[in-house]
C-alpha positions in Angstrom: -20.4 40.8 88.1 -22.4 38.1 90.1 -22.8 34.4 89.2 -26.5 35.0 89.1 -26.0 37.6 86.2 -23.7 35.4 84.5 -26.1 32.7 84.7 -28.9 34.9 83.4 -26.8 36.2 80.3 -25.7 32.6 79.4 -29.7 31.5 79.5 -30.1 34.2 77.0 -27.3 33.5 74.9 -28.7 30.0 74.7 -32.2 30.8 74.0 -31.3 33.3 71.2 -29.0 30.6 69.5 -32.0 28.0 69.8 -34.3 30.6 68.1 -31.9 31.3 65.2 -31.6 27.6 64.7 -35.3 27.1 64.5 -36.0 30.0 62.2 -35.1 27.9 58.9 -37.1 25.2 59.7 -40.0 27.3 60.9 -39.7 29.1 57.5 -39.5 25.8 55.9 -42.5 24.4 57.4 -44.4 27.8 56.6 -43.3 27.4 52.9 -44.7 23.8 52.6 -47.9 25.0 54.1 -48.2 27.5 51.4 -47.2 25.3 48.9 -49.7 22.6 49.7 -52.4 25.1 49.8 -51.4 26.7 46.5 -51.5 23.1 44.8 -54.9 22.7 46.2 -56.3 26.2 45.1 -55.0 25.4 41.5 -56.6 22.0 41.4 -59.8 23.9 42.2 -59.2 26.5 39.4 -58.8 29.4 41.9 -55.8 30.7 40.3 -55.5 34.1 42.0 -55.8 32.6 45.3 -53.3 29.9 44.5 -50.6 32.5 43.0 -51.0 34.3 46.4 -50.3 31.4 48.2 -47.0 30.1 46.1 -45.9 33.6 46.2 -46.0 33.3 50.1 -44.2 30.0 49.6 -41.5 31.3 47.4 -41.0 34.4 49.7 -40.4 31.7 52.7 -38.1 29.7 50.8 -36.6 31.5 47.7 -34.3 28.4 46.8 -37.2 26.1 46.5 -37.2 25.1 42.6 -40.5 23.2 42.7 -42.1 26.4 44.3 -41.0 28.6 41.1 -42.1 25.7 39.1 -45.4 25.7 40.5 -45.7 29.4 40.4 -44.9 29.4 36.7 -47.8 27.0 36.0 -50.3 29.1 37.8 -49.2 32.2 35.9 -49.4 30.2 32.9 -52.9 29.2 33.5 -53.6 32.9 34.2 -52.5 33.7 30.6 -49.4 35.9 32.0 -47.0 34.0 30.1 -43.9 36.4 30.4 -44.2 36.2 34.0 -44.5 32.6 33.9 -41.3 32.3 31.7 -39.4 34.0 34.4 -40.7 31.5 37.1 -39.7 28.5 34.9 -36.1 30.1 34.1 -35.8 30.6 38.0 -36.7 27.1 38.7 -34.0 25.9 35.8 -31.4 28.0 37.6 -32.1 26.1 40.8 -32.7 22.8 39.4 -30.8 22.6 36.1 -31.6 18.7 35.5 -35.3 19.0 35.9 -36.8 18.4 32.3 -40.3 19.6 33.3 -38.9 23.2 34.0 -37.3 23.2 30.2 -40.6 21.4 29.0 -42.9 24.1 30.4 -40.5 27.1 29.5 -40.6 25.8 25.8 -44.2 25.6 25.8 -44.7 29.1 27.2 -42.3 30.1 24.3 -44.5 28.6 21.8 -47.3 30.5 23.4 -45.2 33.8 23.0 -44.4 32.9 19.3 -40.8 32.6 20.0 -40.4 29.3 18.4 -36.6 29.2 17.8 -36.1 29.8 21.7 -38.6 27.1 22.3 -36.5 24.4 20.4 -33.7 25.1 22.7 -35.7 24.3 25.7 -37.6 21.5 24.3 -34.6 19.6 22.9 -32.9 19.8 26.5 -36.2 18.5 27.9 -36.3 15.6 25.6 -32.8 14.8 26.6 -33.7 15.0 30.3 -37.0 13.2 30.2 -37.3 11.3 26.9 -40.1 9.2 27.9 -42.5 12.5 28.2 -44.3 12.7 25.0 -45.5 16.2 25.6 -41.8 17.5 25.2 -41.4 15.7 21.8 -44.9 16.7 20.7 -44.0 20.7 21.6 -40.5 20.3 20.1 -41.9 19.2 16.6 -44.6 22.0 16.9 -41.6 24.4 17.5 -39.6 23.2 14.4 -42.7 23.4 12.3 -43.3 27.1 13.3 -39.9 27.6 12.8 -40.3 26.7 9.1 -38.2 23.5 9.5 -40.7 20.5 8.8 -37.9 18.1 7.9 -36.7 18.6 11.5 -40.2 18.2 12.8 -40.4 14.9 11.0 -37.0 13.8 12.3 -38.1 14.9 15.9 -41.6 12.8 15.7 -39.5 9.6 14.2 -37.0 9.6 17.0 -39.6 10.0 19.6 -41.4 7.1 18.4 -38.2 4.9 18.9 -38.4 6.0 22.5 -42.3 5.8 22.9 -43.5 3.5 20.1 -47.2 3.5 19.0 -48.1 6.9 20.6 -51.1 8.0 18.9 -50.3 11.7 19.1 -46.8 11.3 17.9 -48.0 9.3 14.9 -50.7 11.9 14.2 -48.3 14.5 14.3 -46.0 12.7 12.3 -48.5 12.1 9.8 -49.3 15.7 9.5 -45.8 16.6 8.9 -45.3 13.9 6.4 -48.4 15.3 4.4 -47.2 19.1 4.6 -44.0 17.4 3.1 -46.3 15.9 0.1 -45.0 12.6 1.2 -48.9 11.1 1.2 -48.1 7.4 1.3 -45.7 7.7 4.4 -48.2 10.2 6.0 -51.2 7.7 5.4 -49.0 4.7 6.9 -48.4 6.7 10.0 -52.1 8.0 10.4 -53.4 4.4 9.7 -51.1 3.2 12.7 -52.4 6.1 14.8 -55.8 5.5 14.1 -55.5 1.7 15.1 -54.2 2.6 18.3 -56.9 5.2 19.0 -59.9 4.7 16.6 -62.2 7.2 18.1 -60.0 10.4 18.0 -61.6 12.9 15.4 -58.4 14.6 14.8 -56.6 11.5 13.6 -59.5 10.4 11.4 -59.6 13.9 10.0 -56.0 13.8 9.1 -56.1 10.3 7.7 -58.8 11.5 5.3 -57.0 14.2 4.2 -54.0 12.2 3.5 -55.8 9.9 1.8 -57.3 12.5 -0.5 -53.7 13.9 -1.0 -52.7 10.5 -2.1 -55.6 10.3 -4.5 -57.1 7.4 -2.6 -60.5 8.7 -2.8 -62.4 5.5 -2.2 -60.6 4.8 0.9 -60.9 8.6 2.0 -64.6 8.6 1.8 -65.5 6.4 4.7 -63.0 7.9 7.2 -64.4 11.5 6.2 -67.6 10.2 7.2 -66.4 8.8 10.4 -64.5 12.1 11.1 -67.8 13.9 10.7 -69.5 11.8 12.9 -66.8 11.6 15.6 -66.7 15.4 15.6 -70.6 16.0 16.0 -70.6 17.3 12.6 -67.1 18.6 12.2 -65.9 21.5 10.3 -67.5 22.6 7.1 -64.4 22.0 5.1 -65.0 18.1 5.7 -68.1 18.2 3.8 -66.6 20.1 0.8 -63.7 17.7 0.6 -66.1 14.7 1.1 -68.0 15.8 -1.9 -65.0 16.3 -3.8 -64.2 12.6 -3.1 -67.5 11.6 -4.2 -67.0 13.5 -7.5 -63.7 12.0 -8.0 -65.4 8.3 -7.8 -68.2 8.9 -10.1 -70.9 9.1 -7.4 -72.4 12.3 -9.0 -75.7 12.3 -7.0 -74.1 11.9 -3.6 -71.8 14.5 -4.5 -74.2 17.2 -5.2 -76.3 16.2 -2.0 -72.8 16.7 0.0 -72.0 19.8 -1.4 -75.8 21.1 -0.7 -75.0 20.1 3.0 -71.8 22.2 2.7 -73.9 25.3 1.1 -76.4 25.0 4.2 -73.4 25.1 6.8 -71.4 27.9 5.3 -73.8 30.5 3.5 -74.5 32.5 6.7 -70.7 32.8 8.0 -68.7 32.4 4.8 -71.0 33.3 1.5 -67.8 33.1 -0.6 -67.3 29.3 0.3 -70.8 28.8 -0.3 -70.9 30.3 -3.8 -67.9 28.1 -4.6 -69.9 24.9 -3.9 -73.1 26.2 -6.0 -70.6 26.4 -8.7 -69.3 23.2 -8.1 -73.1 21.5 -8.1 -73.9 23.7 -11.3 -71.1 21.7 -13.0 -72.1 18.4 -11.8 -75.7 19.0 -12.9 -74.5 19.8 -16.5 -72.8 16.6 -16.9 
């Protein structure tokens, strides 16, 4: 073989080696480009297009945990919860110390009404990311859906030691305490919550209900009014409860007027509820 032929062959080998070495980097760049575009499309609410791009990113780099995590979040937005769960589990397998993946998997399991499985994921999420309040909030919900209200209470109490004065954690603790008929403790948690976030309609509503459960009707009345104002009228049941509180403190005329507001709000969609209020009005008018 001539020197020329050997030289040509050597150049071919070098070029082939260079191409082989460059291929992973080219694929990595390609994966990053698809990943960035997928995030942009997701932020714009173009989820189907975002899914197509993230699928390309994952195909170019299957070992990229963040790609699987993003893919799961897009599938979740599309309501494809089983597929989202598989994507989050892929992310966990690739990056087992990423608390976000466990937290998102737990949230999807709640959507799929599999709360006991959700508990396992969310407990791990709280261990890996203890400052992430959503993990604790969802863990408490998972316990409550698993019919373990005591565990939910303990979860929220533990979370508040890590994230003090978080209004959502305090709100959920108050609801769980009320479910356990621990009304005074529920009021205490919800009063603390509303002092942190005084314009949250859900906190106001839950505090009013807790006051009523504790038979603290005078204190409940202004909070019911606040909840109704914050919620642009709020659910009609708040009016019924408010009317009942007026009745309990002897404000009969105001109770009747509030029951009548409730009747107007419910007679079309819930005639049975409206009839119950009419009977309450009749009883008050006979006094």
